[in-house]
C-alpha positions in Angstrom: -76.4 57.3 -101.9 -77.1 60.0 -104.2 -80.7 60.0 -105.0 -80.6 60.3 -109.2 -78.2 57.1 -108.4 -80.9 55.6 -106.3 -84.0 56.4 -108.2 -82.3 54.6 -111.2 -81.6 51.5 -110.0 -85.0 51.6 -108.4 -86.5 52.5 -112.1 -84.9 50.1 -113.4 -85.7 46.9 -111.1 -89.2 48.0 -111.1 -89.4 48.1 -115.0 -86.9 45.2 -115.7 -88.6 42.8 -113.5 -91.8 42.7 -114.4 -91.0 42.5 -118.0 -89.0 39.6 -117.3 -91.9 38.0 -116.1 -94.2 38.9 -118.6 -91.5 38.1 -121.4 -90.6 34.8 -119.8 -94.7 33.8 -119.1 -95.1 34.4 -123.5 -92.3 32.8 -124.1 -93.2 29.7 -122.1 -96.9 29.9 -123.8 -95.6 30.3 -127.2 -94.1 26.7 -127.2 -91.3 27.1 -124.1 -93.2 24.6 -121.9 -93.2 21.9 -124.7 -90.2 19.8 -125.5 -89.4 17.3 -127.9 -90.5 13.4 -127.6 -89.2 10.5 -129.4 -91.5 8.1 -130.5 -90.1 5.5 -129.5 -92.5 2.8 -129.7 -92.3 2.5 -133.5 -89.6 -0.2 -134.2 -88.1 0.4 -137.8 -85.9 3.2 -138.8 -88.2 5.8 -140.7 -86.9 7.2 -144.3 -89.4 10.0 -144.7 -93.3 11.2 -143.6 -95.6 11.0 -145.7 -98.4 13.3 -144.0 -99.5 14.1 -140.5 -103.2 14.6 -139.3 -103.5 18.3 -138.4 -103.5 18.0 -134.3 -100.2 15.5 -134.7 -102.6 12.2 -133.3 -102.1 10.4 -136.5 -99.3 10.7 -139.3 -98.1 8.4 -142.4 -94.6 7.4 -142.6 -92.3 5.4 -145.0 -89.7 3.2 -143.6 -85.8 2.3 -144.6 -87.1 -0.9 -146.3 -90.0 1.0 -148.4 -93.4 0.0 -146.5 -95.8 2.7 -145.5 -97.2 2.8 -141.7 -99.9 4.4 -140.1 -98.7 5.7 -136.7 -101.0 6.6 -133.9 -99.7 9.1 -131.4 -99.4 8.7 -127.8 -99.3 5.0 -127.7 -102.0 4.1 -125.3 -102.9 1.0 -123.8 -101.9 -2.3 -125.3 -103.4 -2.0 -128.8 -101.2 -1.8 -131.8 -100.1 1.9 -132.1 -98.6 1.1 -135.8 -100.2 -0.6 -139.0 -98.9 -1.2 -142.0 -101.1 0.4 -145.0 -101.0 0.4 -148.7 -102.4 3.6 -149.4 -102.7 7.2 -147.7 -105.9 8.7 -147.0 -106.5 12.6 -147.5 -106.5 13.9 -143.9 -108.3 17.4 -143.1 -106.3 20.0 -144.2 -104.2 22.7 -141.4 -104.7 26.3 -141.5 -101.0 26.1 -142.2 -98.7 22.9 -143.2 -94.9 23.1 -144.1 -92.8 20.6 -145.1 -88.8 21.6 -144.6 -85.6 20.1 -144.9 -82.7 20.1 -142.2 -84.7 22.4 -139.7 -88.4 22.9 -138.3 -89.9 25.7 -139.9 -92.6 27.3 -137.8 -93.9 31.1 -137.0 -93.8 29.9 -133.3 -91.1 29.2 -130.6 -90.1 25.4 -131.2 -87.3 24.2 -128.4 -84.4 22.8 -130.2 -84.3 19.1 -131.2 -80.8 18.6 -130.7 -80.3 16.1 -133.5 -79.5 16.3 -137.0 -83.2 16.9 -138.6 -83.5 15.2 -142.2 -87.0 16.3 -142.9 -89.8 18.1 -140.5 -93.5 18.5 -140.9 -95.3 21.2 -138.8 -98.9 22.0 -138.7 -101.0 24.7 -137.2 -104.5 25.1 -136.1 -106.0 28.3 -135.3 -110.1 27.1 -134.6 -110.4 27.0 -131.0 -112.9 24.8 -129.0 -115.1 26.4 -126.4 -116.6 25.2 -123.5 -119.8 24.5 -125.4 -117.9 21.9 -127.7 -118.3 24.2 -130.6 -115.3 25.7 -132.8 -114.7 29.2 -132.7 -111.6 30.8 -134.7 -108.8 32.7 -132.3 -105.8 33.5 -131.6 -104.6 30.5 -129.7 -103.5 28.0 -132.5 -102.8 24.1 -131.7 -99.1 23.5 -132.8 -97.0 20.4 -133.8 -94.0 19.4 -135.4 -92.8 15.8 -137.0 -89.2 15.7 -137.6 -87.1 12.5 -139.1 -83.6 12.8 -137.6 -80.6 11.4 -139.6 -80.9 8.7 -137.6 -84.1 7.9 -139.0 -86.0 8.2 -135.5 -89.2 10.3 -135.5 -89.2 13.0 -132.7 -92.7 14.6 -132.2 -93.2 18.4 -130.5 -96.7 19.1 -130.1 -98.3 22.4 -128.3 -102.1 22.2 -127.6 -104.3 25.0 -126.6 -104.1 27.5 -124.3 -107.2 29.3 -123.2 -106.5 33.3 -123.1 -108.0 33.6 -119.7 -105.2 31.0 -118.3 -102.4 32.7 -120.1 -103.3 36.1 -118.9 -103.5 35.0 -115.3 -100.3 34.0 -115.8 -99.1 36.7 -117.3 -100.4 39.1 -114.7 -99.2 36.5 -111.8 -95.7 36.5 -113.1 -95.2 40.2 -114.2 -96.2 40.7 -110.2 -93.7 38.2 -109.2 -91.3 39.7 -111.6 -91.8 43.1 -109.9 -91.4 42.0 -106.5 -88.3 40.1 -107.4 -87.0 43.6 -108.5 -88.1 45.3 -105.3 -86.1 42.7 -103.9 -82.9 43.2 -105.8 -83.4 47.3 -105.3 -83.5 46.8 -101.9 -80.4 44.5 -101.7 -78.3 46.5 -104.3 -79.3 49.7 -102.3 -78.3 48.3 -99.1 -74.9 47.0 -100.3 -74.4 50.2 -101.7 -75.3 52.8 -99.7 
């Protein structure tokens, strides 16, 4: 095999391998590691979402029977995770709160919900809890989306904070794995064509 072709294959493999590892890790932490979950313990068909608590642990909905319910998420233990209410309280504001029809609008990657969306509420919080319990502003948001499908079902997508050191460690690790795979592919291609 001529040396210029060999050099091009080598450079392609050692460039594309780490790049792919870095991009996949970035996609993973941007929301690719989070899937939609149905709020299947709530037994009534939902007509609309009234409001969503910024972290997605509480929300208020109107059912098809025009009744208002307060729902806790996730549902843990034997306590009731929903209750009928007459009024909807004011909730702490999100840094970014978006209500959209027919799709979920967010500035971040959200895995697709393979159902027809009627209404979606998305909330983003940029404050990050530090190790001493205080809050500081960070680039690492808490993101949540709550959707009502055309079948009047509730689905939630919730991506909590990932600490920056953990994200960087994973990016370095998978960039190195990508480089290793690139070198293996280079060796196999060179051996096959040489």
